[in-house]
N, C-alpha and C positions, 0 to 999 in steps of 0.2 A: 504494500500500500504506500501511497504518497500522503504523508501526514503533516498537517500544519498544527503545531503545538503552541498555544497562546498562553502567555503569563505576564500579567501587568507589572510585576516586579519579581526578580528571579535570583538575586545574589544568594548563593548557598548559605552564607552566614547570617542571613536575615530571617531564618526560620525554616520550618519544614517544607514550605511550598517551593523554595529554591532548590532544595535537595530533591524534591519530587520531580521537578522538571529535568534536572541533570541526570538522575538515575533512570527515570522512565524512558527518556529519549535514548539513553545508551542501551537499555534493555530492548527497546523496539528496533534499534539499529542492529543489535546482535541477532535478532530474529530475521533480519534481511529487509526490513522496511526502510523507506526513505523518509527521514524526519527533518523538518525545518522548524526551529524554534523562533517565534516572534515574541520579543520581550521589550518591555519598557525598562527604564532605569529603576534600581541598579540592575545591570545586565548580568546574566549568568557567567560563572567562571568555570574553566576546565571542562567544557562540553566535550563529549566523545568526538574524536576527529571525524567520524562519519556523519556527524550531525551539523547541519548548517545553522547559522544564527543570522536573523534579520533584526536589526535594532530599530525599534519603533520609538523614536525620540519624543520625549515629552518636554515640558519646561523644567523638569527635575526640581520641583519646588521644595522637596524635603531632603535634599542632598546634604551631606556633611562637608564642611563644618558650619554651613549656614542654612539650617532648615527654616521653612516658612519665609524664604527669601522673596524679595520683590525683583522680578526680572527687568532687565533693561528694555526700553520700548522696541529696540531693534530685534529682540528675541521673539516678539510676537509675530507669528507667521500667518495665522488664520483664525477662524471663528472657534475652532476647538481649543486653541491656546487661550483665547479670551474666556471661554467657558471654564477652563481649568483654573485660571487665575481668579476669576470672579467667585468660583466655588470656594477656593481657599480663603479669599478675603472675607467671605461670609461664614467662616468657621466650619465649612464642610470639607469632606475628603473626596476629591474629584477623580482620582486615578482609575477606579474601575470603569466609570462611564467614559472618560476621555480616551483611555487606552482602547476600549472596545470600538469607539468611533474611528480611531486611526487605523486599527487593524481591519475594520470593515472596508475602509477606503482602499487599503492595499489589496485585500483579497478579492474585492470586486473586479480588479483588473487582472488577477492571477487565478481565477477560479479554475481554469483548465489545468493548472499545475498540481492540483491536489484531489485526492479521493475522499478525504474526510478532514474535518477541523476539530481539534480538541482544546477546549478552554479550561484553564486551571483557576477556578474560583474567581474569575473576573465578574461574570454574570452581568455585564453591561448591556445597554440597549442596542449597541452595535451588533451584538450577536444575532439579534432577530433579523438584521439585514443579511448577515453572513448565511444564516440558515435558509434564506430564500434561494441561495446559489449553490450551497454545498451541504452534504450531511454534516451534522454537528453534534458533538458529545461534550458535556461539561462535567467537571469534577467539582463537587462541593465537599471540602474536607470536614467542615461542620458549619452549622448555621451561626452566623455572626451575631444573631440575636442574643446568644449566651454571653458574648463579650460585652454587648451593650448593657444587658441587665446588670452585670457585675460592676462595670465601670460607672454606671449611673448610681448604683447603690453606694459605691465607695467615694463618690465625689461630694464635696461640701455643697450646701444648698445653692450657693451662688453660681457654681459651675455646672450644675445638673443640666440647664438648658443648652449650654455649649457642648456638653458630651452628647446629648441627644442629637444636636445639629450635626456633629461630626459623623454620626452614624446615619445621616440622612440617605446615604446610598442604599440602605437596606431595603427600603420600599421598592426600589428599582430591581434589586437582586431577587426579591420575592416574585415580582411580576415576570421577570425573565425566566426564572427557574420553572414557574408553572407553565410557561409556553414551550418548554423544551421537552421532547419525549424521551430523550436518552441521557440519563444522569448517572454518574458514578459517585459513590461515597466510600469511605475507608473503613467503616465499621457498622454493625447492625445498630449500635447505639446511636450513631450519627444519622443513620437512615431513619430511625424512629423520630429523632428530633427534627430533622428536615421535613419529614412528612407533616409533623404537627405545627412547627413554627412557620414554615413556608407554604403550608397547605398544598403540598405536592402529592400527587397520586402515588402511593407506595409502589405500585407496579412499574413505575418509570425509573425507579432507583435500582442500581446494581451495586452490590458491595464487593469492592476489590481492595484488600488491605495494602498498606505500604510495605515496602521491603527493606532489607538491610544488606550491606556488603559484608558477608560473614567472613571474608578473608581479611579485610581491613579491621573490622571490629571483632576481635577475638581475644581470648585470655592470653596473658603474657607468661613469661617464665620467671620474672622477677617477683619477689614478695610484694604483697600489697602494703600500702602505707597504713600503719596501725591507727585506727580512729578516724580515717579519712572518709568523709561523706561527700559525694558529688551531686550537684543539682544543676540541671540544664533548663533555662527559661529563655524562650525565643524573644520575649518582650518583658519590659519592666512594667507589668500591669497586674492589677488585683487578681485577675483570672488565674495567674500562675501560682498564687499562694505562697510566695516567698516570705511575705510578712509572717505568716504562721510558722514557717520553718525557722526563721530567725528567733522567734520567741521560744520555740521548742529547744533550739540550740543553746539559748541563754540559760535555760534550766538544766540541760543535759551536761553542760561543761562543769557544773558543780560536782558531779559524780564520775565523770569520764574525761579522759584525755582525748579530745575530739577536735577535728578541724573540718571546715567546709570549703570545698572548691566550688564556687558559683560561676557557672558559665552563662553570662548574660551581659547585655549592653545596658548599663544602668544610666538613668537620667542624671546628668551632673547635678549634684546637690539636691537630688530628688528624694522622694520619701524612703526609698530603700537604702540609699547611702546614709541618710540621716538616722534611720533606725539602727543600722549597723553600729554607728557611733554612739547613739543613745543607750544601746544595750551593752556597750563595752565589748563588742565582738571583733573589733578591727584586728586584733592580734591572731584570731583563729579563722577569719574569713578572708579568702583570696578570691578576687573577682577576675575572671578571664573573659575576654571578648575577641572576636575576630579570629578564633582558632581555625586552623586548617583541619580537614578530616583526620589527618594523621595525628595531629596534636590532641584532638578530641578523643580519638580512639585510645591514645596512650594514657590520657587522664582517666577515662572510664575504667580501663583495666588496672589502674593503680589504686582504685578506691575499694574499701571494704563494703560500702553500701552506696547505692544510687537512690536518691529520693526524688519523687515527683509529687509535690504537695498541692497540685492544682485544684482549683475549685470546679473546673470542668475541662475535659479533653475530648475532642472528637476522635482522636486516635492517640498517638504519642510516639513519634519517631525516636525521641531519646530513650523511651522505655525499651524499645526493640533493640536499639544500639547497646544499651546496658546489658540486656539479656545475652546478646551475641558476644559481649565481652566477658560473660560469666560473672557479672556483678549482681549480687542479690539486691532486691528492690524493696523499698517501702513507698507505697503509693496511696493516693486518695481513692476511696471507694466512690467514684463518680464517673459519669460519662462512659467512655469506652475503655477506661483503664482496666477494670476487672476483666473485660473481654480480651484485651491485649495480653495481659500477664498470665492468664489462665487461673486454675483453681487456687484459692487462697492458701498460702503457706507453701506452695510448690516453688514458684519463682519469686513471689513477692508477699509481703505482709501488707494488709489493707487497713487504712485508718479512716475515720470520719473526716471529710473535708472541712477545713477551718478549725479543727480541734487541736490546738497547739500542744496542750498537755498530753493528750493521747498520742500524738505524733512523737513527742519526746520520749515517752515511756516505751513506745514500740521500737524506736531507733536504739535506745539503750539496751533493751532486751536482746536485740539482734547483735549488737556489738559485743555483748557478754557471752555469745554462743558461737564459738568458732566452728563447731561441728555442724550446726544448723546452717551456717553460711556456706560451708563447703558443700553440703548436700544441695542447697538451693543454687549454688553456682553451676553445678553439673546440670541441673534441671533447666536453668536459664539457657545455657548453651544449646542443649538439645532442642528446646522449644524454638529458639531463634532459627536454627538450621532447618528444622523440619517444617515449620509453618510459614516463615517469612523469607522470601527471596525475590529479587527484582526480576529475575527471569520469569517467575510465575506471575508476578504483577503485570508484566508486559504482555504475556500470553492471554491473561484474562481480560486485559484492556482491549486487545485486538478483537476479542469476541464481541465486545460492546460496539466497537467500530463497525464490525460486519453487520450487526443488528441495525445500526443506524443507516448504513448503506442499503441494506435490503429493504428497510422501511421506505426510504426515499424512492427506490426503484419501483416498489409496489405502488406507491402513491402516484408515480409518474406514468405507469404503464396504462395504455388504453384499455377500456373495459373488455374483459374476456381474454386479455393477453397477459400472461405471467412473466415476469423478468427471469432471466436465466440465473 
């Protein structure tokens, strides 16, 4: 197949979506398909040499080191740029809509080059135009309604209207999702949440889990660092539950020699940085950001425990990477996490989301039990290898592509004539 893979932002170190684009495109290429990634900034890094990249340039309003910048007048090229700037100026997040409009403009001229288009959680209105010309599949990792609920709840009253405005793109995503017949999500938990929150017909959703590179993410030969806990958070947001982990750590350090390696890009002088200082944890918390895959794999295999204290997860790529590394887990009993890690006590201990005291107790008990950690480590590795692989993800994704192509062929065939 000739596949156009769309992603409105794709840098691998900006979270799971960038990893998804890079790994899925490589898996599809390995199966013999032709893949071209269309991405806005930040662009993907280290794509498979067999995968083409087409840069869909935006105004890049959130780039470092000057996020929320005001572009020069000469940077404004067309009405889509004006829409992007106006949406940011009015406290909205424009990228899903504006990327989809730019991608639709490109693909309108290149429809003959592709058999199918695959959108990675953009769900912008431009997809409806693309779907008029080509079979289209969209991945929804989880409904962003969950992010909105938690961010609004965590905001002080004066900021709540601004947070709701930031998530203004959600109404568009809901409308577009309901209009598309072929949708992929990454867990049965996410499928149920998407069906409920987005009012999507469940039969339109196909569950295809994420995968992991089990050669890169693997147990090491060196001893693990005593007392080291690692946590990976793609964003410095309430959804990730880092606040609760820090409170748990503050209590845990009284009885245990413990340290936390936190993989996250924290907001400078933001709430997480302030809480680390307020709780007196600066000496045992090390923050890492912008790690390469190799550096992240080395960190995961060096820890005695990986912790995912999220208040919600539609999947959790860090959980799968930790399992592949043979690192026992302590995770929240929420969203897709129980589904990802398997039966309680096998690969992971489960705790109530947001319950810092329970989280600290569970972490301490696991630190005190080397034999249990060793047993869980073996189970983690076995589950990662047997259940999650990018080759399997790519093959299952192709089945959804074929269904979309067949559906379009059936819709286009004259009455009484069936497509081959």
